[in-house]
C-alpha positions as CSV (number, residue, x, y, z in Angstrom):
1,M,0.1,-0.3,-0.2
2,E,1.2,3.7,-0.5
3,P,2.7,5.5,2.3
4,L,0.7,7.2,4.7
5,E,2.5,10.5,3.2
6,Q,1.2,9.9,0.0
7,I,-2.2,9.1,0.9
8,K,-1.9,12.4,2.7
9,A,-1.1,14.3,-0.6
10,R,-3.4,12.5,-2.8
11,I,-6.0,13.3,0.3
12,E,-5.4,17.1,-0.3
13,A,-5.6,17.0,-4.0
14,A,-8.8,15.6,-3.8
15,V,-10.4,17.4,-1.0
16,P,-8.2,20.7,-1.7
17,R,-9.6,22.6,2.1
18,A,-8.9,19.6,4.2
19,K,-6.9,19.8,6.9
20,I,-4.4,17.0,7.2
21,D,-1.6,16.3,9.4
22,I,0.5,12.8,9.8
23,V,0.2,11.7,14.3
24,P,3.2,9.9,14.7
25,N,3.2,6.6,17.0
26,G,6.3,6.0,19.1
27,S,5.5,2.8,20.0
28,P,7.1,-0.4,18.4
29,S,3.9,-1.0,15.9
30,Q,5.0,2.4,14.5
31,Q,1.1,2.6,13.2
32,H,1.3,6.5,12.4
33,S,-2.4,7.7,12.2
34,L,-4.2,11.0,9.9
35,L,-5.9,13.5,11.7
36,I,-8.3,14.6,9.9
37,G,-10.1,18.3,10.3
38,N,-13.6,18.1,11.2
39,E,-14.7,20.4,8.5
40,H,-14.0,18.2,5.7
41,A,-14.3,15.1,7.1
42,L,-17.3,13.2,5.0
43,A,-15.4,14.4,2.3
44,V,-12.2,13.2,3.2
45,A,-13.3,9.3,4.8
46,R,-15.4,9.0,1.2
47,F,-12.5,9.5,-1.0
48,L,-10.6,7.0,1.3
49,R,-13.5,4.6,0.5
50,D,-14.3,5.2,-3.0
51,D,-10.5,5.8,-4.3
52,P,-9.8,3.2,-6.4
53,A,-6.1,2.1,-5.4
54,L,-7.4,2.8,-1.7
55,R,-10.7,0.8,-1.4
56,L,-10.7,1.1,2.5
57,D,-14.3,-0.2,2.3
58,F,-14.7,-1.5,5.9
59,C,-14.1,-0.2,9.1
60,S,-13.2,-3.1,11.7
61,N,-13.0,-0.6,14.7
62,V,-13.4,3.0,16.1
63,T,-12.3,4.1,20.1
64,G,-12.1,7.0,22.2
65,V,-9.7,8.9,23.5
66,D,-9.8,11.6,26.0
67,W,-6.7,14.0,26.6
68,L,-6.8,16.0,30.1
69,D,-4.8,19.2,29.7
70,R,-1.5,18.6,30.3
71,A,1.5,20.7,30.1
72,V,4.3,19.4,27.9
73,K,8.3,20.8,28.2
74,K,10.1,21.8,25.5
75,T,14.1,22.6,25.6
76,V,15.3,24.9,22.6
77,K,18.3,26.4,21.9
78,V,18.8,30.4,22.1
79,K,21.5,33.3,22.0
80,K,22.2,35.2,25.4
81,L,24.6,37.5,26.8
82,V,27.2,35.5,29.2
83,N,29.1,37.4,31.1
84,G,29.1,40.5,28.2
85,E,29.8,37.2,25.9
86,E,27.0,35.9,23.4
87,K,26.5,32.1,23.6
88,E,23.9,29.5,22.9
89,V,22.0,27.9,25.9
90,D,19.0,25.7,26.6
91,E,16.1,26.8,27.2
92,T,13.3,25.1,28.6
93,T,9.4,27.1,28.1
94,E,6.4,24.9,29.6
95,E,3.5,24.9,26.5
96,K,0.0,24.1,28.0
97,I,-2.3,22.1,25.6
98,P,-6.5,22.6,26.5
99,G,-8.0,18.8,27.1
100,Y,-9.6,17.3,24.0
101,L,-11.3,14.0,23.0
102,E,-11.0,12.0,20.4
103,A,-12.5,9.3,18.4
104,V,-9.9,7.0,16.5
105,Y,-10.9,4.9,13.0
106,H,-9.3,1.7,11.6
107,L,-9.6,1.4,8.4
108,Y,-9.2,-1.7,5.8
109,S,-9.3,-2.8,2.1
110,M,-11.4,-6.0,1.7
111,V,-11.3,-5.8,-1.8
112,H,-7.3,-5.3,-1.8
113,K,-6.7,-6.9,1.8
114,H,-4.5,-3.3,2.6
115,E,-3.0,-3.2,6.1
116,P,-5.0,-0.4,8.2
117,V,-5.3,2.6,7.6
118,I,-5.9,4.8,10.7
119,I,-8.2,8.3,10.9
120,R,-8.4,9.9,13.6
121,M,-10.6,13.6,14.9
122,R,-10.4,15.7,17.3
123,T,-13.4,18.0,19.5
124,A,-12.5,21.5,20.5
125,D,-12.7,20.5,24.1
126,R,-13.7,18.4,26.6
127,A,-17.0,20.6,28.1
128,E,-20.1,19.0,27.5
129,G,-21.6,18.3,24.5
130,A,-18.1,18.2,22.6
131,R,-19.1,17.3,18.9
132,L,-17.6,15.6,15.9
133,P,-19.0,14.3,12.7
134,S,-20.2,11.3,12.4
135,L,-19.1,8.5,9.7
136,T,-21.4,5.7,10.3
137,P,-22.7,7.2,6.5
138,I,-19.7,5.8,5.4
139,W,-18.7,3.2,7.1
140,R,-22.1,1.4,8.3
141,S,-19.8,-0.5,11.1
142,A,-18.7,2.9,12.4
143,E,-22.6,2.4,13.7
144,F,-22.5,1.0,17.3
145,Q,-19.1,1.6,18.1
146,E,-19.4,5.6,17.7
147,R,-22.5,4.8,19.8
148,E,-20.3,3.2,22.6
149,I,-17.7,6.5,22.3
150,F,-21.0,8.7,23.1
151,D,-22.0,6.4,26.1
152,L,-18.6,6.2,27.3
153,Y,-17.0,9.6,26.4
154,G,-19.7,11.6,26.0
155,I,-18.7,12.9,22.0
156,R,-22.0,13.8,20.1
157,F,-22.1,12.7,17.0
158,E,-23.9,15.1,14.3
159,G,-25.4,13.2,11.7
160,H,-25.6,9.9,13.2
161,P,-29.2,7.9,12.5
162,D,-29.4,6.8,16.2
163,L,-27.3,8.5,18.6
164,R,-28.5,7.1,21.5
165,R,-26.2,5.3,25.0
166,I,-25.8,1.3,24.3
167,L,-23.9,0.1,27.7
168,M,-25.3,2.4,30.5
169,W,-28.6,2.8,31.1
170,D,-30.6,5.9,30.3
171,E,-31.1,7.8,33.5
172,F,-27.1,7.1,33.8
173,V,-25.2,10.4,34.7
174,D,-21.8,11.5,33.0
175,Y,-19.1,9.7,31.1
176,P,-17.5,6.6,33.2
177,M,-14.5,6.0,30.7
178,R,-13.3,9.9,30.9
179,K,-10.2,10.1,33.1
180,D,-11.3,12.2,35.5
181,Y,-14.9,10.3,36.1
182,V,-15.8,9.7,39.6
183,Q,-17.6,7.0,40.5
184,P,-20.1,7.3,43.0
185,D,-20.9,5.3,45.8
186,D,-24.6,4.6,45.3
187,F,-26.3,4.3,41.6
188,E,-29.3,5.1,42.3
189,W,-30.6,4.1,39.1
190,E,-28.5,0.8,38.4
191,P,-31.1,-1.8,37.0
192,T,-29.6,-4.9,39.2
193,P,-26.7,-3.3,41.9
194,H,-24.6,-6.0,42.5
195,D,-20.7,-7.0,44.2
196,E,-18.5,-3.7,44.7
197,V,-21.5,-1.6,43.8
198,L,-23.9,-2.9,46.9
199,A,-20.9,-2.9,49.3
200,R,-20.1,1.2,48.5
201,A,-24.2,1.5,49.0
202,K,-24.3,0.0,52.5
203,R,-22.5,3.1,53.4
204,H,-25.9,4.8,52.6
205,Y,-28.2,2.9,54.5
206,T,-30.0,2.9,57.7
207,A,-28.9,0.3,59.9
208,R,-32.0,-2.0,60.3
209,P,-32.0,-2.9,63.8
210,Q,-32.1,-6.5,65.3
211,L,-34.7,-8.1,66.9
212,D,-34.3,-10.1,69.7
213,G,-35.9,-13.3,70.5
214,A,-38.7,-12.7,71.6
215,E,-39.7,-10.5,69.3
216,E,-38.9,-12.5,66.7
217,I,-41.0,-15.1,67.8
218,T,-43.9,-12.9,68.6
219,A,-42.9,-11.2,64.8
220,T,-43.4,-15.2,63.5
221,D,-46.7,-15.5,65.5
222,S,-48.5,-12.7,64.2
223,H,-48.1,-13.9,60.8
224,G,-49.6,-16.9,61.6
């Protein structure tokens, strides 16, 4: 299959206003990905699916990623006067990067048997109502997986045909896969509380007084 740089260049030629960046992956897999701008995401996805040389006609999986606010330290060389002499010294700066959410799609070609091409989209922030365009109209297999990401991360996929919770119950509040999610002691609406959930919930129950022997007999006799 074509190198990712060549695929990027061909996308930019086919969708001139599309914003495309290569996101490097430093892991042993070296599976770099394409970050695609949200505005032209559908046009880019359609190109990847329909281009004769690519024919990425199958979306195998879609995953969510939560990036919290973080600070990145960078070291650069700058020229400074040291004891009246200009010298090149290292200077460390800290860049603050606001948090955002991502949806990552792994694409294959069933026709050409290509290895995966990975594309990703980013929300503007992590606020309630963070949005991305749905790619379900291009790859139907993304439908349930985008619903999972909506349910667990809170990304609202615009244009999705049936965006509603798929794992959590309707009354559930918050998004349990976010990194700053705090699990409550008591799930008021959990349909079938069990194990650890019950143990935490019992902290909130009023202790039931124990009956002595006489009261137990009376209580039993009174019921027949």
